[in-house]
Structures are given as structure tokens and as C-alpha cells.
C-alpha positions as CSV (number, residue, x, y, z in Angstrom):
1,M,86.6,97.4,10.5
2,S,83.5,95.3,10.1
3,N,81.7,94.9,6.9
4,F,78.5,94.7,8.8
5,S,75.8,97.5,8.2
6,V,73.6,98.9,10.7
7,I,70.8,96.5,9.7
8,D,73.3,93.5,10.1
9,S,74.2,94.8,13.7
10,F,70.4,95.0,14.6
11,N,69.8,91.6,13.2
12,Q,72.9,90.1,15.0
13,G,71.7,91.6,18.2
14,Y,68.2,90.2,17.5
15,F,69.4,86.7,17.0
16,N,71.8,86.8,19.8
17,S,69.3,87.5,22.4
18,K,68.8,84.7,25.0
19,D,64.9,84.8,24.3
20,I,65.1,84.4,20.5
21,D,67.9,81.7,20.9
22,L,65.6,79.8,23.4
23,F,62.7,80.2,21.0
24,Y,64.8,78.7,18.2
25,Q,66.1,75.7,20.3
26,R,62.7,74.8,21.5
27,V,60.6,75.4,18.4
28,S,62.9,75.1,15.5
29,G,65.4,72.4,16.8
30,E,68.0,71.0,14.3
31,H,66.2,72.3,11.1
32,T,65.3,76.0,11.2
33,H,63.0,76.0,8.1
34,C,59.5,75.0,7.3
35,G,58.4,71.5,7.2
36,I,56.9,69.3,4.5
37,F,54.1,67.2,6.2
38,K,52.6,63.9,4.9
39,H,49.8,64.2,7.4
40,S,48.3,66.8,9.8
41,D,49.5,65.1,13.0
42,E,52.9,64.5,12.0
43,D,55.9,65.6,14.2
44,L,57.3,69.0,13.3
45,H,60.9,67.9,13.4
46,I,60.3,65.0,11.0
47,A,58.5,67.3,8.7
48,K,61.5,69.8,8.8
49,K,64.0,67.1,8.2
50,R,61.9,66.0,5.1
51,T,62.3,69.7,3.8
52,T,66.1,69.3,4.0
53,E,65.9,65.9,2.2
54,Y,63.7,67.3,-0.6
55,M,65.9,70.4,-1.2
56,A,69.0,68.1,-1.3
57,S,67.1,65.9,-3.9
58,L,67.0,68.8,-6.2
59,L,70.7,69.0,-6.4
60,E,73.5,66.8,-7.7
61,I,75.5,66.4,-4.6
62,G,78.7,64.2,-4.2
63,S,81.7,64.0,-2.0
64,K,83.4,66.6,-4.1
65,S,80.6,69.1,-3.7
66,H,81.0,72.2,-1.4
67,L,77.7,73.6,-0.5
68,L,76.7,76.9,1.2
69,D,74.1,76.9,3.8
70,L,72.8,80.4,4.3
71,G,71.0,81.2,7.6
72,S,72.2,77.8,8.8
73,G,71.0,78.2,12.3
74,Y,72.1,75.2,14.4
75,G,73.4,73.4,11.4
76,G,71.0,70.6,11.2
77,A,70.8,70.7,7.4
78,A,74.5,70.8,7.2
79,R,75.0,67.8,9.2
80,Y,72.5,66.0,7.2
81,L,74.3,66.9,3.9
82,A,77.7,66.1,5.2
83,E,76.5,62.7,6.6
84,K,74.5,61.6,3.6
85,Y,76.9,62.7,0.8
86,G,80.2,63.2,2.4
87,C,80.4,66.7,1.0
88,Q,81.8,70.0,2.4
89,V,79.3,72.5,3.8
90,S,80.0,76.1,4.7
91,C,77.6,77.5,7.1
92,L,76.9,81.2,7.2
93,N,74.8,82.7,10.0
94,I,74.5,86.0,11.7
95,S,73.9,84.6,15.3
96,E,77.0,84.0,17.2
97,E,74.9,82.0,19.7
98,Q,73.6,79.6,17.1
99,N,77.0,79.4,15.5
100,A,78.5,78.3,18.8
101,I,76.0,75.6,19.2
102,N,76.4,74.5,15.5
103,I,80.3,74.2,16.1
104,E,79.7,72.3,19.3
105,R,77.2,69.8,17.6
106,N,79.7,69.3,14.7
107,Q,82.4,68.4,17.0
108,E,80.3,66.1,19.1
109,Q,79.1,64.3,15.9
110,K,82.6,64.3,14.2
111,F,81.6,66.6,11.4
112,S,84.3,69.3,12.0
113,D,86.3,68.1,8.9
114,L,83.3,68.5,6.5
115,I,81.6,71.6,8.0
116,N,82.9,75.1,8.6
117,V,80.8,77.8,10.3
118,Y,81.2,81.5,9.6
119,Q,79.6,84.3,11.3
120,G,78.2,86.9,8.7
121,S,75.4,88.2,6.7
122,F,74.1,86.7,3.5
123,E,74.0,90.3,2.4
124,N,77.8,90.5,2.4
125,L,79.2,87.0,1.5
126,P,82.8,86.6,2.9
127,F,83.7,84.0,0.2
128,P,85.5,84.3,-3.3
129,D,83.3,83.7,-6.3
130,S,82.8,80.2,-7.4
131,T,83.6,78.7,-4.1
132,F,80.5,76.6,-3.9
133,N,78.7,74.2,-6.1
134,A,75.3,75.0,-4.7
135,A,73.7,77.2,-2.1
């Protein structure tokens, strides 16, 4: 029996659709969040990576850290964190399509030992309390 609600099932279907996946791959790229721009004509992907760098700078992260990336998309932020800090990252994302790409990229870039990808919703976390240092 799944812990997913009707809303989770709707959201999963939405994010698993080929059109939405194609949109996220072409528009969002590695980092699926908003960007921090230094100037108006800056590349979107550079600005998005800067957002990840800024968010990470707000935390005390080390090799013993275990972080949770909610709505991880294709895992760009998780790979950045694993590479820069050598920390463990658990990715939780509702889209099976995005998770498959995330896992594939982690394997290609040799991050499978630091990054785990889970399919699920942030509304029903499948982790015990106190698993993570930050989310």
C-alpha cells in the first residue's frame, strides 16, 4: 500500500509527463530553482548555480554532513554539494523520470557513493527523525 495521497498521485503524473520532463530539461537544466543574477544578460544556468552556492554558504557543511534535497529534480544541487563538501545528500523527488536521470548522472559523474535518490513527496517524508543535518 502506497503512502501517496490523491494529490501526490496527480503531482507524480504531472511531473512524469513527457512534455513537463522536456520543459524541465530544456529550461531548468541541472538546477531547477530560480537564479541569482549579477547582470541582466547573464546566462540562466550560471545564475541558477549561483543560487545553489549561496544557499550552501548559509549552512555549515562538511564531509560528515547529511543533507536532504527536497524536490531535487535532476540532482544538480546535490552533485554540487557532494563535490564541493564531500557530504552525503539524499534527494527526494516525486518525478520518476527526473529521478532516473538524477541516478544516471550520479553514476556517470561517480557520485553514487555520496548521493541517494528517493521517489516520494515532501508532504510524507520517508526518513526517520534526525537523519539530516540540513534540508
